[in-house]
N, C-alpha and C positions, 0 to 999 in steps of 0.2 A: 310433415317431414322435419321442419324446424323444431317442433316440440320433441320429436323422437331424438333428434340430434342432441338437444339440450339435456334430455334425460340421460343419455349415454355419457355425455360429457361430465355430468355431475358425479357419475360413478368412477370416472377415470381421470378427471383433470388433476386431482390432487396427486395421484400417482404419476401423472404426466410431468407435473412440475418437479417432483422429486427426481424423476428419471433425468430430466434435463439438467437440473443443477448438479447432479452427480456426474453426468457425462462431462459437463463443463469443468468441474473441479478435477476430474480424473485427467482430462486432456491437458490441463495446466499443471497438475501435480500439486495443487495447493493444499488439499486436505486429504491425506491418505485414508482417514477413517470414513470419508464420504463415499469411497468406493464400495463400501458394504451395502449401500442402499439401492444400487441401480437396477439389478436384473428383474426383481419381482415387479418393479414399476414399469419397466420397459416392455415386458411381455404383454400386459393388458393394453398398452398403447398401440403396439403393432396390431393386436387383434381388433381393437376398436376402430382404427382407421380402415382396416380391410373391410369390416362390416359396413362402414359408412359408404365406401366406394361401391359396394355391391347393392346397397339400398338405392343409390342413384340410378342403377341400371334396370332394376326390375322390382315389382311389388311381390312380396312373398307371403305365403300364408303362415299362420301361427306355427303349424307343424313344421313347415320348411324352415322357418326362422330358428326353431329349436334345433333342427338338424344342422343348420349352418353354424349356430353358436357352438355346438359340440365339435364341429369340424375345426373351427378356428380357435378352439381352446387348446390347440396343440401347436408347438413350434417344431419345425423339422430339424434334424441333426445339422444339416448344412447351414440353416439360419442361426442355430445356436452357436456353432463354431465361428460364424462370421461376427456375431455380436461380441463374443468373448475375445476373439482375436483383435478386433478393432479397438477394444478397450485395454488390451494388454493384460487381461484377467486370466487366471488359471483356476480350474475346478479343484476341489479338495483332492489331494493326492491319494487319499484312501478310497476315492470313488471309483466305480467301474468306468470303462470307456463309454463315450457318449452313445446313447441309444439312437435309433432311427428317428424317433420323434419324442417330444416331451410335452406333458401338460404343464401349466403354470406351477402347480404344486410340486410336480416332480423336478422341474428345473430349479426352483427355489431351494429344494431340499439338498441340492448339491453343495450349498454354501452355508456358512455359519450365519446366525441371526443376531442382529443387534439394532436397536432403534436409533434414529437420528437424534442428536442433541439439539437443544434450542439454539446453541451457538452455530451449529452447522446450518440450521434453517435460516438464521439471520444472514450468514454468509451467502446462502443461496438467494435470498431476497435481494441482497445488494448486487448480485450478478445481473439480475433482471432490471433493477431500478437504476437505469443508466444516468438519468439526470438528477438523481439523489433528492427527489421531491417527496419521498416516502410512499410512493404508489407505483404499481405496475400497470401499464395500459397495454392495449393490443399492439401498438407499434413497438414497444419495448420487448414484448413477447416475440413478435415476429423477428426482431433483430437477433435475439439469441437463437431462435430456430434456424435462421439463415446461416449464422456463424457455425452452428453444429451440423449443417448439411441436411436438415429435415426439409422435405418438400413442402410441408405445411407452412414454412416460412414465406412462401411465395403468395400466400392467400391471406390477406388481412382479415377477411370475413371469418375464416376459420379460427383465427386468433381471437377475434371479437367474441365468437361463440364460447370459446373456452374461458375467456375472462368473465363473461356473463354468468357462466355456471358456478363461479366462485365469488361473484360480486354481490355482497349482501345488501347494499343500499342502492344498487342499480345505477351507479354513476359512471360505469364503464371503466372502473379502476379497482385494484385490490390493494389495501393497505397491509401493513405487516401483521396486525392482529387478525385480519381476515385470512391472510396467508397461513398463519399458524393454526387458526381454528379449522381451516379446511382439511388439515391433516389429523385432527383429533380422532383418536381411536382407529386410525388407518395407517399407522406407521409401517411402511413397507419392510419386508425382510431384507437382510443384507447379503453381501457376498464377500468373498475372500480374494485379496490380492497377494501375490507372492511377496515375501518380505524384501527380497533383493530388488524387485521391481519397484516397490513402494519407496525404498530408500533412494533409488536413482531419481524418481520422479518428484519427490517431496521438495517444495520450496521452504527455505528456512523461515522461521517466524520473526517478524519485526514488530516490536511494540511501538506504537505511535502515541506521542504525548503532544497535545496542542495547548500552547500557552498564549496568553494575550496580555501584553504590558508587564510581564514579570520582570522584576529588576535583574539586570544582567549578572550581578554578583550571586543572586539566588540561583539563576540558571546555571552558572558555571559550577557552583557547589554541587548542584544536582548532577550535572554531567560527569564531574570527577567521581562522585559516588557511584554512578552507574557504570562507569568505565572500570573502576577498581574493585567494586564490591558486588557486582552483578555478573551473571554469566549469560545474559540475554542480549539480543540485538535491540538497538533503540534508535528511533528517529524522533528528534525533538524539534518542534517548530514553535518559535516565539514571535508573535506579531507585534514587534516594537517593545522598547523598554522605556518606562515612564520618566526616568531621571537621566539627563545627559551625563555620560560617564566615559572616561578614558580607559581603554583596556590595552595593556601592554603584554608582550610575550614574556615567558618565564625569565629570560635573561636580559630583558630590556632595562635600560638605565634612564631614569627621568631626566638627568642633566643633559643627555645626548639626544633625547627624543621629544622633550616637551619644553614649551615656553613656561617654565616653572612659576615665574613671578605671577603672570596672569591666572594660571591654574590655581595657585594658592589664594590669590586675591578674590577670585570669583567662586572659590570653594567647590571646584569641580572634583568629584571623586575620581581616584586613580586606582585601578586594579591591576595586579599581576596575576595573570591566569596560569593554569597548570600546563598549557601547551606552548609551543614555540610560536614563531610568526612575528608579524609586525605590530605596529601600534595603530589604533583606530579610536575615534570618538563616536559613540553610539547614542541614539535617542529614540523617540517614539516613531521616527521615520526609518528606522533600521529594522530589517527582517533577518531573523536568525534561523538557520537550519543546521542541525548537528546530527551526524550519523555515527553511531557506535556499533562496531561489528566484530564478530568472532572471525578470525582468519579462516577457519574451516568452512564457514558459511558463505564465504565469497572466495572460492578457490581460484578464481581467475586473477585475484589481486594478491601480489606479494606484499608482505608487511614492511614496505619501504615507502618513503614519501612520494617518490616519482610514480610508483605503481598506483598508489591510492589516489593521487591527483589525476592520473590518466582515467581511472575508473569514474571519478567524480565528474570529470569533463564530459565523459560519454553520457552519464546520467542527466546532467543539466543540459546536454545537447538535445535530449528529448523534451525537456521543459521549454526550451527556447527555440524549438523547431519552427522554422518559418520566419524567425526574427533576424533581420539582416545584421551581419557583422558579429554575431555571437561567436566567441571562441575562448578556449583556455590558453592564456598567454603568460608564460613565465610565472606560473602558479597563481595568476589572477584570472578572474572572469571579466571579460571585456566586451564592449560593443565597439568594433573597429579598433581604435587604439586608446580607448578611454575606459578606465576601470570602474566597475560597479560592485564587484564582489571580492572580498579578501578572505583567505583561508588560513587555518592553523591546524596542526595535527599533534597527536601524541600516540606513540606505539609502544605497547607494553606486552611482553610475552606473546600470547596468542590473540590479543585484542588490539583494536586501534579506534581512534576517534578522528573524524574529519569534520570540523565545524567552520561555518561560513557566515560572515555578516554581509548582507546585501543592502546597498544604499538605494532604498526606494526613493528617498529624497534626502537632502542635507541642508544644514544651516551654514552658510558661508562663514559667518562669524565664528562658529565653533572650530572651523578648520584652522583658525589662527592660533589655536592652542598647540598645534603640532609643528615640530620642526621638520625640515627636510632631512630624512635619514641619510647617513653616509653611504649606505649600501642600498641602491635602488635598482629596479628592473631596467634593463637596457632600453626597452621601448619607451620608458618614461621621458628620456631626453631632457632631463633637468627642468621639466615643467613643474610649476607650483601645484599645490593641491587642487585648486579650483579648475586648472587647465587639464589636470591629469584624470580626474574622476568625472563621472556622469550620473544622471538620475535614472534609475530603472523605471520609474513611472512613465518616462517618455516612450517606453517600448512595450510594456505589458501591464495589464490591470493587476492590482495588488491581490485580489481574491483569486484570479486566474493563476497567478504564480504559485500561490500556496497549494491550490488543488492539483495543478499539474505536477508539482513537486511530489506530492503524496502519491499521485498516480504513477509517476516514473519509478519511485521506490517500490511501489506495489507490483511493478512488472518483474521485480527480482525477488520479492519477499511476500509472504502471506502476512498481511497487515492486521494488527489487533490494537484497537484504541485502549489506552490505559489512562484512568483519571489520576491527576496529580496526587490526590490524597491516598491513593492505593500503592504508590511507588515504594514506600518503605518496606513492603512485604517482599520486594524483589532484591533488595540490597541486604547482603549477609556479611557480618563481621566488620571489624574496624579497617580503616585504610588511611594512608598518608594523605593529608590535606595540604595542597600546595597553593591553591588559589587564595588570595588574600587582598584586603583593602589596605593600601599604603596609608600610614599615619601622616598627620600634618607635620610632625617632627621630621619624618623621613624626607618629605618634600622640601621642607625648609633647609635641611642639611644639603640636599641636592642643589638647591638654589644658592646656598652659600659656597658650595664647591664650584659652581659655575662662575660666580662672581670672582672667586680667587684665581681661577684659571684664566679669566679674562684680564 
């Protein structure tokens, strides 16, 4: 019986995986084009599991098996309507009304045909690969089955059988190459979603750029370019910047915000960024997350600072779920009453950027370069820098923070990773460049002005 079950699984497992990942994508609305693939894979799946249940009940002869196969090669009108209705799909408007029953070929012919792309298959693989180890095992398959409401999700052994049918090296797992090869020459036919339904369900695309140790000046130049010269949404995560650097808001004045003498003496770079906000000193212990969005892709957010801040607070609420004391407080992210994340924004026409520097850790000596600003949050209560801020490392692991942030953004966008070297192709045309490194002369002039006023 096991041999028979494996044989049948080898014929239908690839279609099964395609069916599942398209159902998953359809339900989330991430990939409109994925909807094309579902139906012709779903029908053999229903037929296959019906045959398996019958085999457990009785032993049938070859003749009876053929008759049974013929019988289950059809899907009733009621079942067809149920499948289509549950997915929000509509048949071709030029087709006749549904028949009383359909064969797999007849049902597939109601819809347009198109093969799945490699990118769609990779997205499908990532859906199953929960722990991101590059493999799909029976437990991960069962998780997706359970989420989608398939009864097979209750039986780990059934999931193991399906894994084994596609497992080339018999280690109980499927890697991406095996996942792709299992579909070779078997690309299922697609189906059609109504355009209005697809538009309502589609999640906007968010390009994800992961950086590590990129100088903050380079990062800010990149962000300004993507805000002004790209029409895409972007999430930029930079895990630290190698050189300690002071970053000021666009209207910041060194004489008012910095201890200019020590800054010049120690040759600390000072940058004026293209966004507003306060002054911060960053280094390898600072984590940066920047979100650049089109207004129309986040319709719940009005293009005003307060609305953007409220949205970001909700997003990071997911990241720090279960961490005591996290909240958005007067434009800062805090644990209790101690700040660990500072924000800045820029809003132009139909686009905006919200970027944050998170204090994973900090050097107390570096805090001495910053003056206490004249305008501070009310909850600060005149505390100095070391009493006002805290270290994020005391609350969450560094890698966990990064991955949870990407996941939280991915709950609202369809994520696509983009390499740094490929970004130039997304930026079109010239743009105003506001971010700049202050010269030593400018800093000395500020120091001179401070001395004169004293």
